[in-house]
C-alpha positions as CSV (number, residue, x, y, z in Angstrom):
1,M,169.1,119.0,48.4
2,K,168.4,119.5,44.7
3,K,165.5,122.5,43.8
4,L,162.4,120.5,42.2
5,N,161.5,123.1,39.7
6,L,158.2,122.5,38.4
7,L,157.1,126.0,37.6
8,A,158.4,124.9,34.3
9,I,156.7,121.8,34.3
10,L,153.6,123.2,35.4
11,F,153.6,125.9,32.8
12,A,154.4,123.5,30.2
13,M,151.8,121.3,31.5
14,I,149.5,125.0,31.5
15,S,149.6,125.2,27.5
16,I,148.7,120.9,27.2
17,I,145.7,120.9,29.4
18,S,144.6,124.3,29.3
19,C,141.7,124.1,27.1
20,D,140.4,120.7,28.6
21,N,137.5,120.5,31.3
22,F,137.6,117.7,33.8
23,L,134.9,115.8,31.4
24,D,137.4,116.1,28.6
25,I,134.6,118.1,26.5
26,N,136.3,120.5,24.3
27,E,139.4,120.0,22.2
28,S,141.7,122.8,21.5
29,V,142.9,124.1,17.9
30,D,145.6,125.7,19.0
31,T,147.7,123.5,21.2
32,P,148.8,119.9,20.7
33,E,146.6,117.3,22.2
34,T,149.0,114.4,23.2
35,T,152.4,115.0,24.9
36,S,154.6,112.1,26.8
37,P,154.2,110.4,29.6
38,N,157.7,111.6,31.3
39,Y,156.3,115.4,31.2
40,L,153.0,114.8,32.4
41,L,154.1,112.5,35.5
42,P,155.9,115.3,37.4
43,A,153.0,118.0,37.4
44,I,150.2,115.2,38.7
45,Q,152.8,113.6,41.2
46,G,153.2,117.5,42.2
47,N,149.7,118.4,41.9
48,M,148.7,114.9,44.3
49,A,151.3,116.2,46.9
50,A,149.5,119.9,47.3
51,T,146.0,118.1,47.0
52,H,146.9,115.7,49.9
53,Y,148.2,118.9,51.5
54,E,144.5,120.5,51.2
55,Q,142.6,118.0,52.0
56,G,144.4,117.4,55.6
57,E,144.2,121.3,56.1
58,T,140.1,120.8,55.8
59,I,139.8,117.6,57.5
60,S,142.6,118.0,60.6
61,Y,139.8,120.5,62.0
62,F,137.0,117.9,61.8
63,T,139.4,114.9,63.4
64,Q,140.2,117.5,65.9
65,Y,144.3,117.9,65.5
66,V,143.6,121.8,66.0
67,T,141.2,124.6,66.0
68,T,140.4,128.2,65.6
69,I,141.1,130.5,68.3
70,S,138.0,131.9,67.6
71,G,136.1,129.0,67.7
72,G,133.2,130.8,65.0
73,S,134.6,129.2,61.7
74,T,132.0,129.1,59.5
75,Q,133.2,125.5,57.5
76,K,136.4,124.6,60.1
77,D,134.3,125.6,63.5
78,R,130.7,125.1,62.1
79,W,130.6,123.1,59.6
80,D,128.8,125.0,57.2
81,Y,129.2,125.2,53.7
82,R,125.5,126.5,53.0
83,N,126.7,129.5,51.1
84,T,130.3,128.3,49.7
85,L,130.6,128.7,46.3
86,R,133.5,126.4,45.8
87,V,135.1,122.9,46.8
88,G,138.1,122.6,45.1
89,L,138.9,119.5,46.2
90,W,137.0,118.0,43.9
91,R,138.3,119.4,41.0
92,K,141.7,118.5,42.0
93,N,140.8,115.1,41.9
94,Y,139.5,115.7,38.2
95,F,140.9,118.5,36.5
96,D,144.6,118.2,38.3
97,V,145.2,114.4,39.5
98,A,143.1,111.8,38.0
99,G,142.4,113.9,34.8
100,N,145.6,114.1,33.7
101,A,146.5,110.7,35.1
102,D,144.1,108.9,32.9
103,K,145.2,110.8,29.8
104,M,149.1,109.4,30.7
105,V,147.9,106.2,30.9
106,Q,146.5,106.4,27.2
107,I,149.6,107.7,26.0
108,A,151.6,105.3,27.8
109,E,149.7,102.3,26.7
110,E,150.1,103.7,23.1
111,E,153.3,103.7,22.7
112,E,153.6,100.6,25.4
113,S,155.4,102.1,27.7
114,N,154.4,99.6,30.6
115,N,156.1,101.4,33.5
116,Y,154.5,105.0,32.8
117,A,151.0,103.1,32.3
118,G,151.4,101.5,35.4
119,V,152.6,104.4,38.0
120,G,149.7,106.3,36.2
121,L,147.1,103.7,37.0
122,T,148.4,103.9,40.4
123,M,148.3,107.8,40.5
124,K,144.1,108.0,39.4
125,A,143.5,104.7,41.6
126,F,144.9,107.0,44.7
127,S,143.2,110.1,43.9
128,F,139.7,108.4,43.3
129,L,140.3,106.3,46.9
130,T,141.0,109.8,48.9
131,T,139.0,112.3,46.8
132,T,135.3,109.0,47.5
133,D,136.8,109.1,51.1
134,I,135.8,112.9,51.2
135,F,132.5,112.8,49.2
136,G,130.8,109.3,48.5
137,D,129.5,108.8,45.3
138,M,130.7,110.1,42.4
139,P,131.4,109.7,38.4
140,V,133.6,106.8,37.5
141,D,131.9,105.1,34.4
142,D,131.8,108.3,32.6
143,A,134.1,110.2,33.7
144,F,136.7,111.5,30.8
145,S,134.2,110.6,28.6
146,G,132.8,113.3,26.6
147,I,129.5,113.0,28.8
148,Y,128.7,116.5,30.0
149,N,126.5,115.4,32.8
150,P,127.9,112.3,34.1
151,S,126.1,109.9,36.6
152,Y,127.1,109.7,39.8
153,D,128.5,105.9,40.8
154,P,127.6,104.6,44.2
155,Q,130.8,104.2,46.4
156,E,130.8,100.4,46.6
157,M,130.9,100.8,42.4
158,V,133.7,103.2,43.1
159,Y,135.8,101.0,44.9
160,S,135.2,98.3,42.8
161,E,136.9,100.2,39.8
162,I,139.6,101.5,42.1
163,G,140.8,97.8,43.0
164,K,140.5,96.9,39.0
165,W,142.7,100.1,38.3
166,L,145.4,99.2,41.3
167,D,145.4,95.3,39.6
168,Q,145.8,96.6,36.3
169,A,148.6,98.4,37.4
170,L,150.1,95.3,38.7
171,V,150.1,94.0,35.0
172,H,151.6,96.8,33.6
173,L,154.5,97.0,36.2
174,E,155.2,93.5,35.8
175,K,154.9,93.3,32.1
176,S,157.3,96.6,31.7
177,D,161.1,95.8,30.1
178,E,163.9,97.7,28.7
179,T,161.6,98.8,25.9
180,D,159.7,101.7,27.7
181,R,160.4,104.8,27.4
182,I,162.9,105.8,30.6
183,L,161.5,106.4,34.1
184,N,163.8,108.4,36.7
185,A,164.2,111.0,39.2
186,S,163.3,113.6,36.3
187,S,160.5,112.3,35.5
188,D,159.1,110.6,39.0
189,R,159.5,112.9,41.8
190,I,158.2,110.0,44.2
191,Y,160.2,106.6,43.6
192,Q,162.8,108.2,41.3
193,G,161.7,104.7,39.0
194,D,162.3,102.2,41.0
195,L,159.2,100.2,40.2
196,N,159.1,97.3,43.0
197,A,158.6,100.3,45.2
198,W,155.8,101.1,43.4
199,V,154.1,98.0,43.1
200,S,154.5,98.1,47.3
201,F,152.7,101.4,46.9
202,I,150.1,99.6,45.5
203,H,149.9,97.0,48.3
204,G,149.8,99.5,50.5
205,I,146.7,101.4,48.8
206,K,144.9,98.0,48.6
207,A,145.4,97.7,52.3
208,R,144.2,101.1,53.5
209,M,141.2,100.6,51.1
210,T,140.3,97.0,52.3
211,L,140.8,98.0,55.7
212,H,137.8,100.6,55.3
213,T,135.4,97.8,54.5
214,A,136.6,94.4,56.0
215,N,134.6,95.4,59.4
216,F,131.4,94.3,57.2
217,Q,132.9,92.1,54.3
218,N,135.0,90.0,56.5
219,S,138.2,90.9,55.0
220,Y,140.6,91.2,57.8
221,D,143.1,88.6,56.3
222,V,143.2,90.4,53.2
223,V,144.3,93.4,54.6
224,L,147.2,91.3,56.4
225,S,147.8,89.7,53.2
226,E,148.5,93.0,51.1
227,I,150.5,94.1,54.1
228,D,152.8,91.4,53.8
229,L,153.3,92.1,49.9
230,A,153.6,96.0,50.7
231,Y,156.0,95.4,53.0
232,E,158.5,93.8,50.6
233,N,160.0,97.0,49.1
234,W,158.4,99.6,51.2
235,E,159.4,102.7,50.7
236,D,157.4,106.0,52.3
237,P,155.7,107.8,48.7
238,T,157.2,111.2,49.6
239,Y,157.0,114.4,47.6
240,L,159.8,116.9,48.6
241,Y,160.8,120.2,48.4
242,P,164.3,122.1,48.2
243,E,165.4,123.9,51.5
244,D,165.8,127.3,48.8
245,P,162.7,127.6,47.7
246,V,162.6,129.8,44.2
247,N,159.0,130.1,44.3
248,D,155.3,128.8,46.2
249,W,155.9,125.5,43.8
250,E,158.7,124.5,45.9
251,R,157.0,124.8,49.2
252,N,154.7,122.8,51.4
253,M,152.4,125.0,52.0
254,W,151.8,123.7,55.5
255,G,154.6,125.7,56.4
256,P,154.8,129.7,58.0
257,A,155.3,130.7,54.3
258,K,152.2,129.8,53.8
259,A,152.5,129.1,50.1
260,R,150.0,129.5,47.5
261,P,151.0,128.5,44.2
262,Q,148.0,129.5,42.4
263,W,144.5,131.2,43.0
264,D,143.0,128.1,43.7
265,F,144.9,126.8,47.1
266,V,143.5,126.8,50.4
267,T,146.4,128.7,53.0
268,N,146.9,127.2,55.9
269,S,145.5,128.7,59.0
270,L,148.1,127.5,61.6
271,S,148.7,130.8,62.5
272,S,145.3,131.3,64.1
273,S,144.4,127.8,65.1
274,V,145.7,126.1,68.5
275,S,145.8,122.5,69.8
276,T,142.9,121.0,70.9
277,D,142.1,119.4,74.0
278,L,141.8,115.4,72.0
279,F,145.2,116.1,70.8
280,M,147.1,117.1,74.0
281,N,145.2,114.4,75.8
282,A,147.1,112.2,72.6
283,M,150.4,113.8,73.8
284,K,149.8,113.1,77.7
285,L,148.6,108.9,77.5
286,G,151.0,108.1,80.1
287,G,151.2,111.5,82.3
288,D,153.9,113.2,80.9
289,L,154.3,115.0,77.7
290,D,154.9,112.7,75.1
291,P,158.3,113.5,73.2
292,R,156.8,113.9,69.9
293,L,154.7,116.7,70.6
294,T,158.7,118.9,70.2
295,K,158.8,117.4,67.1
296,L,155.2,118.3,65.8
297,T,155.1,121.6,67.3
298,S,157.2,123.9,68.9
299,P,156.9,125.7,72.1
300,G,155.0,129.0,72.4
301,T,155.8,132.3,73.4
302,N,155.3,131.2,77.0
303,G,156.5,127.9,76.9
304,E,153.2,126.3,77.9
305,Y,151.1,124.0,76.0
306,F,147.4,124.6,76.4
307,S,144.5,122.9,75.1
308,I,140.6,123.9,74.5
309,P,137.9,121.7,73.3
310,A,137.3,122.2,69.8
311,S,135.7,124.9,68.4
312,S,135.3,126.6,71.9
313,G,137.3,129.9,71.3
314,L,140.4,131.0,73.2
315,S,137.6,132.5,75.9
316,G,140.5,134.9,77.4
317,L,143.4,132.7,76.9
318,S,146.2,133.6,75.5
319,Q,147.5,132.4,72.3
320,N,151.0,132.4,74.1
321,D,150.3,130.0,76.0
322,F,149.6,127.0,73.4
323,A,152.0,125.8,71.0
324,N,153.7,126.8,68.2
325,L,151.9,124.8,65.1
326,Y,154.5,125.7,63.0
327,D,158.3,124.5,62.8
328,G,157.0,120.8,63.4
329,Y,157.9,117.6,61.3
330,W,155.1,118.1,59.1
331,T,154.8,121.7,59.2
332,R,157.8,123.7,57.7
333,D,158.3,125.3,54.3
334,D,160.6,122.5,53.5
335,S,158.3,119.2,55.1
336,P,157.4,115.8,52.8
337,I,154.6,115.1,51.4
338,I,154.2,111.4,52.2
339,W,151.0,110.1,50.9
340,M,151.1,106.7,53.4
341,T,153.8,106.3,56.1
342,Q,155.0,103.4,57.3
343,E,153.7,103.8,60.4
344,E,150.6,104.0,59.0
345,L,151.1,100.3,57.5
346,N,152.5,98.9,61.1
347,F,148.7,100.5,62.4
348,I,146.9,98.9,59.8
349,E,148.7,95.7,60.4
350,A,147.7,96.0,64.2
351,E,144.5,96.8,63.9
352,A,143.6,93.8,60.9
353,A,145.5,91.5,63.3
354,F,143.2,92.7,66.6
355,Y,139.9,91.7,64.5
356,T,141.3,88.3,63.3
357,N,142.4,87.8,67.2
358,D,145.9,87.1,66.2
359,K,147.0,89.4,69.2
360,D,150.6,89.0,69.8
361,R,150.8,89.7,65.9
362,A,148.6,93.3,66.7
363,Y,150.8,94.0,69.8
364,N,153.7,93.8,67.8
365,A,152.8,95.6,64.7
366,Y,151.5,98.4,67.5
367,I,155.0,98.6,68.9
368,E,156.5,98.8,65.6
369,G,154.2,101.5,64.9
370,I,155.2,103.5,67.9
371,K,158.7,102.7,67.5
372,N,158.7,104.0,63.5
373,N,157.1,106.6,64.4
374,F,159.4,108.1,67.1
375,Y,162.8,107.3,64.3
376,R,160.6,109.3,61.8
377,L,160.9,112.2,64.2
378,E,164.3,111.9,65.1
379,V,163.6,111.3,68.7
380,T,166.4,109.5,70.8
381,L,166.7,105.7,71.5
382,D,166.9,106.3,75.4
383,T,163.6,108.6,75.0
384,I,161.7,105.9,73.2
385,D,163.0,103.1,75.7
386,L,161.3,105.6,78.1
387,Y,158.3,106.4,76.5
388,L,157.7,102.5,75.7
389,N,158.1,101.9,79.4
390,S,155.6,104.5,80.3
391,D,152.0,103.9,80.9
392,A,151.4,105.7,77.6
393,V,151.8,101.9,76.1
394,A,150.1,98.6,76.7
395,K,152.6,96.3,78.6
396,S,151.6,93.2,76.5
397,A,149.4,91.6,74.0
398,D,146.7,90.9,76.4
399,D,146.4,94.1,77.7
400,L,146.0,95.6,74.7
401,T,142.6,97.5,73.2
402,I,141.4,99.0,70.4
403,S,141.7,102.1,72.0
404,D,145.6,102.2,72.3
405,I,146.3,101.6,68.4
406,M,143.8,104.2,67.0
407,M,145.5,106.6,69.6
408,Q,148.7,106.1,68.6
409,K,147.5,105.8,65.1
410,F,146.1,109.7,65.4
411,I,149.3,110.6,66.7
412,A,151.6,109.0,64.0
413,L,149.2,110.4,61.3
414,Y,149.2,114.1,62.6
415,L,147.3,116.3,60.4
416,Q,146.7,113.6,58.0
417,P,143.3,113.0,56.4
418,E,143.1,109.5,56.5
419,T,142.7,110.0,60.5
420,W,139.3,111.3,59.3
421,V,138.5,108.0,57.4
422,D,139.3,105.9,60.7
423,M,136.8,108.4,63.0
424,R,134.3,107.9,60.4
425,R,134.3,104.0,60.7
426,Y,134.5,103.9,64.6
427,K,131.4,106.7,64.6
428,Y,134.2,109.0,66.5
429,N,133.4,106.8,69.5
430,P,135.0,108.2,72.7
431,D,135.6,105.0,73.8
432,V,138.4,104.7,71.0
433,Y,139.3,108.4,70.7
434,E,140.0,109.5,74.4
435,S,138.4,113.2,75.2
436,L,136.5,113.1,71.8
437,S,133.8,115.4,72.3
438,Y,131.2,116.9,69.8
439,P,132.4,120.7,68.9
440,E,130.1,123.2,70.4
441,N,129.6,125.2,67.4
442,A,128.8,123.1,65.0
443,L,125.5,123.8,63.3
444,E,122.5,123.2,65.8
445,I,120.8,121.8,62.9
446,Y,123.0,118.9,62.7
447,N,121.3,118.1,66.5
448,G,124.7,116.2,67.8
449,E,125.7,114.2,64.1
450,Y,129.2,114.5,62.9
451,I,129.9,115.6,59.5
452,Q,130.4,112.8,57.5
453,R,131.3,114.2,54.1
454,L,131.9,117.2,51.9
455,P,129.7,118.5,49.8
456,Y,130.2,118.6,46.1
457,D,131.6,121.6,43.9
458,P,128.9,124.1,43.7
459,Q,130.7,125.6,40.6
460,T,130.8,122.7,38.4
461,E,128.3,120.1,40.1
462,Y,125.1,122.3,40.9
463,I,125.4,124.1,38.0
464,Y,126.1,121.5,35.1
465,N,124.6,118.6,36.5
466,P,121.9,119.4,38.8
467,N,119.9,116.3,37.6
468,E,122.6,114.3,39.8
469,I,123.0,116.3,42.8
470,E,118.7,116.6,42.7
471,R,118.3,112.9,42.8
472,L,120.9,112.6,45.3
473,N,119.2,115.4,47.8
474,A,123.0,116.8,48.0
475,K,121.9,120.3,48.2
476,D,119.9,119.6,51.5
477,P,122.4,120.9,54.4
478,M,121.9,117.3,55.9
479,W,124.0,116.1,53.4
480,L,127.0,116.4,55.5
481,V,126.6,114.3,58.0
482,N,124.5,111.7,55.8
483,K,127.4,108.6,56.0
484,V,129.3,107.4,52.9
485,W,129.1,103.8,52.2
486,W,131.7,102.1,54.5
487,A,130.5,104.1,57.8
488,A,126.9,103.2,57.0
489,N,128.2,100.0,57.2
490,S,130.8,100.3,59.5
491,T,129.9,97.1,62.5
492,L,133.1,99.0,64.5
């Protein structure tokens, strides 16, 4: 596999943007104020891949894919952010991804490169969507405008703006022609300049985003329409890492090397974590072990696959009796980072069709989602047939339940941040997520309420925007169990 030498690109980017903060307040007198989009895009995509990892690393403990061996981690087990000094995921949107994507769009529009403008708007929209789903209200109107203490816009408005950016992206991509700056594999690490694939990805984002609110906005038909458009030229938006890396920028941070390209990235904790009862129950839906388990993890020292309730700690058990969480499909040093998978589209379709009472379409999409996940993990065809005929899988459209769909989506999206959106939409319902239980070491002040969001970054927001933080009462520890807009309105 060709090495993706991002380091040089990122150093170049540092020279370009080191004097800019996320609201573009200052202007550098030492470095050029502009560059060309083909130099910006690789770093934006690399930073989005790193951000996607960090979102998953944080959220996979909330969604109970994994839990720490101690059960007492301040944030992962107790959801205690009261003394946290930094929440890097907030900055990564404004500094690393959307901020630079916004700059790239401006430059691309000035030089009339519609291809780069469309891709940049897509990156900006995707970054804002994943960020607002974690934090809720956030600056949009005032972002990147030079306003030092921007107003926080309601999440409903954030969603509206994201939708507008995606529509604008489609217009730009439709207008793209041979006069645009060349977009190819050297500048586009995701689709190598394939604009049809970018169009499908945009519709995939729109399908995901619309699903978040479809239950209370009666928009499942819109979800299905977007899914149809996404399928037309779908390719997974994949960021690849080389087999022979030369630095930590060329390693997936989920891997056993625990890559940390720069100081503000969070290293993974899989070496001190184990599988939860919820995850292992998903791996035993039909009674026998799911054949995907050995593709997602590897056997522990003793060849066992023990599990424990979230945040309970090992309580005398040996970690050698639990799966090794490294060297699975998602957790190698050279594993891909995929922002949205074919399987996710299938399960979005299945859920939307289920609620429009098109049970045949729902069932077919459900089966396709399972098959596509097996194909991804390279499980043999005969094993797939055995699994589909097992008790783990609904046998007909009439038998299909929403739990069937969501549990299979839970498996297919292993360690992916989107699962937290699903769980909050369904109010952490154990009838949907079998074996889901409240973590025993969560802070008592939450009184059994599940975590709903992360706090805003104290190093930027508490210091530079205290009036907005006070208006939202976002310093209150209970802010973390205060539901974001689409979760508060969910009728599921």
